[in-house]
NUZASE-702435 format. One record per residue: x, y, z of N, C-alpha, C, O in turn; residue in three letters. Coordinates in steps of 0.2 Angstrom, whole numbers, plus 5000, padded with zeros to 4 digits. Example, Ala and Ser with C-alpha at 12.3 -4.5 7.8 and 13.67 -1.06 7.14 Angstrom:
BEGIN
NODE, 5066, 4972, 5039, 5062, 4978, 5039, 5066, 4984, 5039, 5071, 4983, 5042, ala .
NODE, 5064, 4989, 5035, 5068, 4995, 5036, 5064, 5000, 5039, 5067, 5006, 5040, ser .
//
This chain:
BEGIN
NODE, 4665, 5353, 6718, 4669, 5353, 6712, 4665, 5351, 6706, 4661, 5346, 6707, met .
NODE, 4667, 5354, 6701, 4663, 5352, 6695, 4665, 5346, 6691, 4671, 5345, 6689, asn .
NODE, 4661, 5341, 6691, 4663, 5334, 6689, 4664, 5334, 6681, 4668, 5331, 6679, asn .
NODE, 4659, 5338, 6678, 4660, 5338, 6670, 4667, 5341, 6668, 4670, 5339, 6663, lys .
NODE, 4669, 5347, 6672, 4675, 5350, 6670, 4681, 5345, 6671, 4686, 5345, 6668, gly .
NODE, 4680, 5341, 6677, 4686, 5337, 6678, 4686, 5331, 6673, 4692, 5329, 6671, ser .
NODE, 4681, 5329, 6670, 4681, 5324, 6665, 4683, 5327, 6658, 4687, 5323, 6655, val .
NODE, 4682, 5333, 6657, 4684, 5336, 6651, 4692, 5337, 6651, 4696, 5336, 6646, ile .
NODE, 4694, 5339, 6657, 4702, 5340, 6658, 4705, 5333, 6657, 4711, 5333, 6654, ile .
NODE, 4702, 5328, 6660, 4705, 5321, 6660, 4705, 5319, 6653, 4710, 5316, 6651, tyr .
NODE, 4700, 5320, 6649, 4700, 5318, 6642, 4705, 5322, 6638, 4708, 5319, 6633, gly .
NODE, 4706, 5328, 6639, 4711, 5332, 6636, 4718, 5329, 6637, 4722, 5329, 6633, leu .
NODE, 4719, 5328, 6644, 4726, 5325, 6645, 4727, 5318, 6642, 4732, 5316, 6640, met .
NODE, 4722, 5314, 6642, 4722, 5307, 6639, 4723, 5308, 6632, 4728, 5304, 6629, leu .
NODE, 4720, 5312, 6628, 4721, 5313, 6621, 4727, 5316, 6619, 4730, 5314, 6614, gly .
NODE, 4730, 5320, 6624, 4737, 5323, 6622, 4742, 5318, 6623, 4747, 5318, 6620, leu .
NODE, 4741, 5313, 6628, 4746, 5308, 6629, 4746, 5303, 6623, 4751, 5301, 6621, thr .
NODE, 4740, 5302, 6620, 4740, 5297, 6614, 4743, 5301, 6608, 4747, 5298, 6604, val .
NODE, 4742, 5308, 6608, 4745, 5312, 6602, 4753, 5312, 6603, 4756, 5311, 6598, leu .
NODE, 4755, 5313, 6609, 4762, 5313, 6610, 4765, 5306, 6609, 4771, 5306, 6606, ile .
NODE, 4762, 5301, 6610, 4764, 5294, 6609, 4765, 5293, 6601, 4769, 5290, 6599, leu .
NODE, 4760, 5295, 6598, 4760, 5295, 6590, 4766, 5298, 6587, 4769, 5296, 6583, ala .
NODE, 4767, 5304, 6590, 4773, 5308, 6587, 4779, 5305, 6589, 4784, 5306, 6586, leu .
NODE, 4780, 5302, 6595, 4786, 5299, 6597, 4787, 5292, 6593, 4793, 5291, 6592, ala .
NODE, 4782, 5289, 6591, 4783, 5283, 6588, 4784, 5284, 6580, 4787, 5279, 6577, leu .
NODE, 4783, 5290, 6578, 4784, 5291, 6570, 4791, 5289, 6568, 4791, 5286, 6562, ala .
NODE, 4796, 5292, 6571, 4803, 5290, 6568, 4805, 5283, 6568, 4808, 5280, 6563, pro .
NODE, 4803, 5279, 6573, 4804, 5272, 6573, 4800, 5268, 6568, 4803, 5263, 6565, ser .
NODE, 4794, 5270, 6567, 4790, 5267, 6561, 4793, 5269, 6555, 4793, 5265, 6550, val .
NODE, 4795, 5275, 6554, 4799, 5277, 6547, 4805, 5273, 6546, 4806, 5271, 6541, gln .
NODE, 4809, 5272, 6551, 4815, 5267, 6551, 4813, 5260, 6549, 4816, 5257, 6545, asp .
NODE, 4808, 5258, 6552, 4805, 5251, 6550, 4803, 5251, 6543, 4805, 5246, 6539, phe .
NODE, 4800, 5256, 6541, 4797, 5256, 6534, 4803, 5256, 6529, 4803, 5253, 6524, thr .
NODE, 4808, 5260, 6530, 4814, 5261, 6526, 4818, 5255, 6526, 4820, 5253, 6521, thr .
NODE, 4819, 5251, 6532, 4823, 5245, 6532, 4819, 5240, 6528, 4822, 5235, 6524, asp .
NODE, 4812, 5240, 6528, 4808, 5234, 6525, 4809, 5235, 6517, 4808, 5230, 6514, ala .
NODE, 4809, 5241, 6515, 4809, 5243, 6508, 4816, 5242, 6505, 4816, 5242, 6498, arg .
NODE, 4821, 5243, 6508, 4828, 5242, 6506, 4830, 5235, 6504, 4827, 5231, 6505, asn .
NODE, 4836, 5235, 6501, 4839, 5229, 6499, 4841, 5225, 6505, 4843, 5228, 6510, val .
NODE, 4841, 5218, 6505, 4843, 5214, 6511, 4851, 5215, 6512, 4855, 5215, 6507, ser .
NODE, 4852, 5215, 6518, 4859, 5215, 6520, 4861, 5210, 6525, 4856, 5205, 6526, thr .
NODE, 4867, 5210, 6528, 4868, 5204, 6533, 4864, 5205, 6539, 4863, 5200, 6543, asn .
NODE, 4862, 5211, 6541, 4859, 5212, 6547, 4851, 5213, 6547, 4847, 5213, 6552, ser .
NODE, 4848, 5214, 6541, 4841, 5215, 6540, 4839, 5211, 6533, 4843, 5211, 6528, ser .
NODE, 4833, 5210, 6533, 4830, 5207, 6527, 4825, 5212, 6524, 4821, 5215, 6527, val .
NODE, 4826, 5214, 6518, 4822, 5219, 6514, 4819, 5217, 6508, 4820, 5211, 6506, gly .
NODE, 4814, 5221, 6506, 4810, 5218, 6500, 4813, 5221, 6493, 4811, 5218, 6488, met .
NODE, 4818, 5225, 6493, 4821, 5228, 6487, 4816, 5231, 6482, 4815, 5229, 6477, asp .
NODE, 4812, 5236, 6485, 4807, 5239, 6482, 4809, 5243, 6476, 4805, 5244, 6471, cys .
NODE, 4815, 5245, 6475, 4817, 5249, 6470, 4819, 5245, 6464, 4820, 5248, 6458, ser .
NODE, 4819, 5239, 6464, 4820, 5234, 6459, 4814, 5234, 6454, 4809, 5232, 6457, asn .
NODE, 4815, 5235, 6448, 4809, 5234, 6444, 4807, 5227, 6441, 4802, 5226, 6438, ser .
NODE, 4811, 5222, 6443, 4810, 5216, 6440, 4807, 5211, 6446, 4807, 5205, 6445, ser .
NODE, 4804, 5214, 6451, 4801, 5210, 6456, 4793, 5208, 6454, 4791, 5212, 6449, ile .
NODE, 4790, 5203, 6457, 4784, 5201, 6455, 4778, 5206, 6457, 4780, 5211, 6461, ser .
NODE, 4773, 5205, 6454, 4767, 5210, 6456, 4765, 5209, 6463, 4763, 5214, 6467, asn .
NODE, 4766, 5203, 6466, 4764, 5202, 6473, 4769, 5206, 6478, 4767, 5209, 6483, phe .
NODE, 4775, 5206, 6476, 4780, 5210, 6480, 4779, 5218, 6479, 4780, 5221, 6484, asp .
NODE, 4777, 5220, 6473, 4776, 5227, 6472, 4770, 5229, 6476, 4770, 5234, 6479, lys .
NODE, 4765, 5225, 6477, 4759, 5226, 6481, 4761, 5227, 6488, 4759, 5231, 6492, ala .
NODE, 4765, 5222, 6490, 4768, 5222, 6497, 4772, 5229, 6498, 4771, 5231, 6504, thr .
NODE, 4776, 5231, 6494, 4780, 5237, 6494, 4775, 5243, 6495, 4776, 5248, 6499, cys .
NODE, 4769, 5243, 6492, 4765, 5249, 6492, 4761, 5249, 6499, 4761, 5254, 6502, val .
NODE, 4760, 5243, 6501, 4757, 5242, 6508, 4761, 5244, 6514, 4760, 5248, 6518, val .
NODE, 4768, 5242, 6513, 4773, 5244, 6518, 4774, 5252, 6518, 4775, 5255, 6523, ile .
NODE, 4773, 5255, 6512, 4774, 5262, 6511, 4769, 5266, 6514, 4770, 5271, 6517, asp .
NODE, 4763, 5263, 6514, 4757, 5266, 6517, 4756, 5265, 6525, 4752, 5268, 6528, leu .
NODE, 4761, 5261, 6527, 4760, 5259, 6534, 4761, 5265, 6539, 4758, 5266, 6544, asn .
NODE, 4766, 5270, 6537, 4767, 5275, 6542, 4761, 5280, 6542, 4759, 5282, 6547, leu .
NODE, 4758, 5281, 6536, 4752, 5285, 6536, 4746, 5282, 6540, 4743, 5286, 6544, phe .
NODE, 4745, 5276, 6539, 4739, 5273, 6543, 4740, 5272, 6550, 4736, 5273, 6554, tyr .
NODE, 4746, 5270, 6552, 4748, 5269, 6559, 4748, 5276, 6563, 4744, 5277, 6568, phe .
NODE, 4751, 5281, 6561, 4752, 5287, 6564, 4745, 5291, 6564, 4743, 5294, 6568, ile .
NODE, 4742, 5291, 6558, 4736, 5294, 6557, 4730, 5291, 6561, 4726, 5294, 6564, gly .
NODE, 4731, 5284, 6562, 4726, 5281, 6566, 4727, 5283, 6574, 4722, 5284, 6577, gly .
NODE, 4733, 5283, 6576, 4734, 5286, 6583, 4731, 5293, 6584, 4729, 5294, 6589, leu .
NODE, 4733, 5297, 6579, 4730, 5304, 6580, 4723, 5304, 6580, 4720, 5308, 6583, ile .
NODE, 4720, 5300, 6575, 4712, 5300, 6575, 4709, 5297, 6582, 4704, 5300, 6584, phe .
NODE, 4713, 5292, 6585, 4711, 5290, 6591, 4711, 5295, 6597, 4707, 5296, 6601, ile .
NODE, 4716, 5299, 6596, 4717, 5305, 6601, 4711, 5310, 6600, 4709, 5312, 6605, ala .
NODE, 4710, 5311, 6594, 4704, 5315, 6593, 4697, 5313, 6595, 4693, 5316, 6598, gly .
NODE, 4696, 5306, 6595, 4690, 5303, 6597, 4690, 5303, 6605, 4685, 5304, 6607, ile .
NODE, 4696, 5302, 6608, 4696, 5302, 6615, 4694, 5309, 6618, 4689, 5310, 6622, ile .
NODE, 4697, 5314, 6615, 4695, 5321, 6617, 4688, 5323, 6615, 4684, 5326, 6620, val .
NODE, 4685, 5321, 6610, 4678, 5323, 6608, 4673, 5319, 6612, 4668, 5321, 6614, thr .
NODE, 4675, 5312, 6613, 4670, 5308, 6617, 4670, 5311, 6624, 4664, 5311, 6627, ala .
NODE, 4675, 5313, 6627, 4675, 5315, 6634, 4671, 5322, 6634, 4668, 5324, 6639, lys .
NODE, 4672, 5326, 6629, 4668, 5332, 6629, 4661, 5331, 6628, 4656, 5334, 6631, ile .
NODE, 4659, 5327, 6623, 4652, 5326, 6621, 4648, 5322, 6626, 4643, 5323, 6628, val .
NODE, 4651, 5316, 6628, 4648, 5311, 6633, 4650, 5312, 6640, 4647, 5309, 6644, phe .
NODE, 4655, 5317, 6641, 4657, 5318, 6648, 4652, 5321, 6652, 4653, 5323, 6658, gly .
//
């Protein structure tokens, strides 16, 4: 049996698993981001990012929370690409 072919197929399967995990987690991360940026309610604490009278520190926190979805999901997709590439190149 071809050992290098088995390693490449294993790398593709592992990378695809991480990619599917990233896409499955995207809606829950989006919900977390939306809840964190909204106004506080009885069931959740929010930052009230739509308010223009918040401090500069809160505005910076709102920007970081807004970028959370891109960095988290983009990072998982990047890791999936690294897994596939590493198994092909170094396998």
